[in-house]
C-alpha positions in Angstrom: 121.3 93.2 118.1 120.9 91.0 115.0 117.8 91.4 113.0 116.5 88.9 110.2 114.4 90.4 107.6 112.7 88.9 104.6 114.5 90.6 101.7 111.2 90.9 99.9 109.8 93.3 102.3 109.0 96.2 99.9 111.7 99.0 100.6 112.8 97.8 103.9 116.5 98.0 103.4 116.5 101.3 101.6 114.4 102.9 104.4 116.8 101.4 107.0 119.8 102.9 105.3 118.1 106.2 105.7 117.7 106.2 109.3 119.9 107.6 112.1 121.4 105.7 115.1 121.1 102.1 113.9 124.7 101.4 113.3 125.4 99.0 116.0 122.3 96.9 114.6 123.1 93.9 112.5 120.4 93.4 109.5 120.6 90.2 107.6 118.4 90.2 104.5 117.2 86.5 103.6 114.5 84.8 101.4 111.5 83.5 103.0 112.8 80.0 102.4 115.8 80.4 104.3 114.2 81.6 107.5 114.5 78.4 109.7 115.3 77.8 113.4 118.8 77.5 112.9 119.0 80.8 111.5 117.2 82.4 114.4 119.0 80.9 117.1 121.0 84.1 117.8 118.6 86.6 116.3 116.6 89.0 118.6 114.2 90.4 115.8 112.4 88.9 113.0 110.6 90.8 110.1 108.5 88.7 107.7 105.8 88.4 105.2 102.8 86.3 105.1 104.9 83.5 103.4 106.6 82.6 106.9 104.5 80.6 109.4 105.5 81.7 112.8 105.2 79.1 115.4 106.9 76.9 118.1 108.7 74.6 115.4 110.2 78.1 113.9 111.1 79.8 117.2 111.8 77.2 119.9 115.1 77.8 121.7 115.8 80.8 119.5 116.7 84.3 120.9 114.0 86.2 119.0 112.0 88.6 121.2 110.1 90.8 118.6 108.4 89.8 115.6 107.0 92.2 112.9 105.1 91.0 109.9 104.4 93.2 107.2 101.0 92.2 106.4 97.2 93.3 107.2 96.6 89.6 108.2 97.8 87.2 111.0 96.8 84.1 109.7 100.5 82.8 109.5 101.1 83.8 113.3 100.5 81.4 116.3 99.6 84.1 118.5 99.1 81.9 121.7 102.5 80.8 121.3 103.9 84.1 121.0 102.3 85.3 124.0 102.9 82.4 126.1 106.6 82.6 125.3 106.5 86.5 126.0 107.5 87.4 122.4 106.4 90.7 121.2 104.6 90.7 117.9 103.3 93.1 115.3 101.6 93.2 112.1 100.2 96.1 109.8 96.5 96.2 109.8 95.1 98.4 107.2 98.5 98.9 105.3 96.8 97.8 101.9 93.4 99.0 102.7 93.5 101.7 99.8 94.8 98.9 97.5 91.9 96.8 98.3 89.4 99.5 97.8 91.0 100.5 94.4 90.6 96.7 93.6 86.9 97.0 94.5 86.2 100.2 92.7 87.9 99.0 89.6 85.4 95.8 89.9 82.5 98.0 90.6 83.5 100.1 87.5 83.5 96.9 85.4 79.9 96.1 86.6 78.7 99.4 85.8 80.3 99.4 82.3 78.7 96.1 81.6 75.3 97.4 82.9 75.4 94.4 85.6 74.3 96.7 88.3 71.9 99.7 88.2 72.9 103.5 88.6 71.0 103.9 91.8 71.9 100.5 93.3 72.5 100.4 97.1 75.9 98.8 98.2 75.9 96.8 101.3 79.3 96.8 103.1 79.8 94.1 105.7 82.5 95.0 108.3 83.5 98.5 109.3 87.2 98.0 109.8 90.1 99.6 108.0 88.9 98.8 104.5 84.8 98.8 105.2 85.2 102.4 106.6 87.5 103.3 103.7 85.3 102.2 101.1 82.2 103.7 102.6 83.9 107.1 102.8 84.9 106.9 99.1 81.4 105.6 98.1 80.1 108.8 99.9 82.6 110.9 98.0 81.4 109.4 94.8 77.7 109.7 95.6 77.2 106.1 95.5 74.4 105.0 97.7 75.8 102.5 100.5 75.1 101.1 103.9 77.5 99.4 106.3 77.0 96.9 109.2 79.6 95.4 112.0 78.0 94.1 115.1 81.3 94.9 117.1 80.9 98.6 116.3 78.6 101.2 118.0 78.2 104.1 115.3 74.8 106.0 114.5 75.4 105.1 110.8 75.6 101.4 110.9 72.7 99.2 109.8 71.7 95.8 110.5 72.5 92.6 108.6 69.0 92.3 107.5 69.3 95.6 105.9 72.4 94.5 104.0 70.7 91.7 102.9 68.3 93.9 100.8 71.3 95.4 98.9 72.0 94.5 95.4 75.6 94.2 95.7 77.3 93.2 99.0 81.0 93.5 99.8 82.6 91.3 102.4 85.3 93.0 104.9 85.6 90.9 107.8 88.4 88.5 109.2 87.8 85.0 109.2 86.7 83.7 112.6 85.3 80.3 113.6 84.0 81.3 117.2 82.4 83.9 119.3 79.1 85.5 119.0 79.6 86.4 115.3 81.8 83.9 113.5 82.3 84.6 109.9 83.3 81.2 108.8 80.8 80.1 106.0 78.8 83.3 106.9 77.5 83.7 103.2 76.0 80.4 103.0 72.7 78.8 101.4 70.6 80.5 104.0 72.3 83.8 103.8 71.5 83.7 100.0 68.1 82.6 100.1 67.3 85.4 102.2 69.1 88.2 100.4 68.2 90.1 97.4 71.9 90.6 96.2 72.8 90.1 92.7 76.4 90.5 93.3 78.7 89.1 96.0 82.3 90.5 96.3 84.7 88.8 98.6 88.3 90.3 99.3 88.7 89.0 102.6 89.1 85.1 103.3 87.8 82.3 101.0 86.0 80.4 103.7 83.8 83.5 104.7 81.7 82.4 101.5 80.5 78.7 101.3 81.6 78.3 97.6 79.6 75.0 97.2 76.5 76.9 98.3 77.0 79.8 96.0 77.3 77.6 93.1 73.8 76.8 93.5 72.7 80.3 92.9 73.2 80.9 89.3 71.7 84.5 89.1 74.4 85.6 91.8 77.3 87.5 90.0 80.5 86.6 92.4 83.7 88.7 92.4 86.5 87.2 94.5 90.1 87.5 95.3 90.3 84.8 97.9 89.5 81.1 97.8 88.8 78.1 99.8 91.6 75.8 99.7 93.9 78.7 98.7 96.4 78.2 97.3 94.8 75.4 95.4 91.3 77.0 94.6 88.4 74.9 92.8 88.0 75.5 89.4 84.4 75.5 89.3 84.0 78.5 91.6 86.6 80.2 89.4 84.7 79.7 86.4 81.6 80.9 88.2 83.1 84.3 89.3 82.6 86.9 86.7 85.8 88.5 88.1 88.5 86.2 89.8 92.0 87.1 90.8 94.7 85.3 92.7 94.8 87.0 96.1 96.6 90.3 95.0 93.6 92.9 95.8 96.1 94.2 98.4 99.1 94.2 96.4 99.9 97.6 95.4 103.3 99.3 95.5 101.9 101.6 98.4 100.2 98.8 100.1 103.4 97.0 100.5 105.4 100.3 101.3 102.9 100.9 104.2 103.2 97.7 106.0 107.2 98.4 105.9 106.6 101.7 107.5 104.3 100.5 110.0 107.0 97.7 111.0 109.8 100.4 111.1 107.7 102.8 113.3 107.2 100.1 115.8 110.8 98.9 115.7 112.0 102.3 116.5 110.2 102.1 119.9 112.0 98.8 120.9 115.5 99.9 120.0 117.6 102.3 122.1 118.7 105.3 120.5 118.8 109.2 121.3 115.4 110.9 121.5 117.0 113.1 118.6 117.4 110.2 116.4 114.2 108.9 117.3 112.2 112.1 116.6 114.1 112.5 113.3 113.5 108.8 112.2 109.8 109.0 112.9 109.3 112.3 111.1 111.3 110.8 108.1 109.3 107.7 107.9 105.8 109.4 108.5 106.5 112.0 105.8 106.6 109.0 103.3 103.2 108.0 104.0 100.5 110.5 103.8 96.6 110.1 103.5 95.4 111.6 100.5 91.9 110.2 100.7 90.4 113.8 101.7 92.6 115.9 99.4 92.0 114.2 96.1 89.4 114.4 93.7 88.4 111.4 91.6 85.6 109.7 89.9 85.0 106.0 89.4 86.3 105.7 85.9 89.6 106.8 87.4 89.9 103.6 89.1 89.0 101.3 86.3 91.4 103.2 83.9 94.3 103.0 86.5 93.7 99.4 86.9 92.2 96.8 84.6 91.0 94.3 87.0 89.3 92.2 84.3 92.3 92.0 82.3 93.9 90.2 85.5 90.9 88.1 86.1 91.2 87.0 82.2 94.7 85.8 82.9 93.8 84.0 86.0 90.8 82.0 84.4 92.9 81.2 81.5 95.5 79.5 83.8 92.4 77.6 85.4 91.5 75.9 82.1 94.5 73.8 82.3 93.2 71.8 85.3 90.5 69.6 85.9 89.5 70.3 89.5 92.0 72.3 91.4 94.7 74.8 90.4 98.2 73.6 91.7 99.8 75.7 94.5 102.8 76.2 92.4 100.7 77.7 89.7 98.5 79.9 91.8 101.7 81.2 93.5 103.5 81.6 90.2 100.6 83.7 88.7 100.3 85.7 91.9 103.8 86.6 91.8 103.2 88.0 87.9 101.0 90.6 89.4 102.1 94.1 87.7 103.2 97.1 89.9 100.2 99.3 90.4 99.9 102.4 92.4 97.0 103.6 94.7 95.0 106.7 93.4 94.5 108.0 97.0 
């Protein structure tokens, strides 16, 4: 078996070298730029990051039967093509959920320190997935009042969207969808904002969930965003409006990246042939590396702001944006994104 691996998948090579029963597998480590159709002709497995677009052009006439992405999103994957071609695929939902929550709490700490939100504010969370649910649980541990809504879930604690709109702070944690019963494309638009009491909107999901042009009309609303319409060439005007603006790095903690790698390897172990003893030992080794510390650790809001200064990162991003008249160039956006310093999750 020949396996192509993006060499920038955090810790992949080091972990593979510790596993048993993989001696007959050839792992080839390459940069994302090197991943093309010619490289994949005789490969059976491909492991990627979000920088690789997976579609017919990349895979046609190749031997690839399994694709794993070390990411929480799937925007870069043509799922219809993979499934019609009977190519198994896997990604890592929730792998960076703690990292995104850390970013949010650091941002909220900044708001509180600047007296931009009241001590007894109620926080509205849209989306009860990996991130939204984790944020809710941590808010509860920190005694921060919150409500959460998700039309696709059926839990007793869920609230309605109308109740969310009455919150002083609204944080968005949904995928970007364009169809169905509850599409999220431009969900936060002029109508939403006119019927909302929100003084702060936080977006760490996808840029197009918020209609940035509409938001610019509401000068009283503080905007915190890590994601942008037209990314990686966001509009300068919306970056200037945002009190915290960052280049899509909320999920980029060390642990967030390693968790994505762990998820890939745990799934990979299920599709390769090895003895039951090796499989058991490998799964235990990998699982021991990742442990959920949410219920075990005590922390306060200042721990998050002290551990990660999101405002400092925002300041650097805003300074970069001053070089441009209308849009940040894609190259500069990617460059500053790559300068994000290694940080660690608290929990």
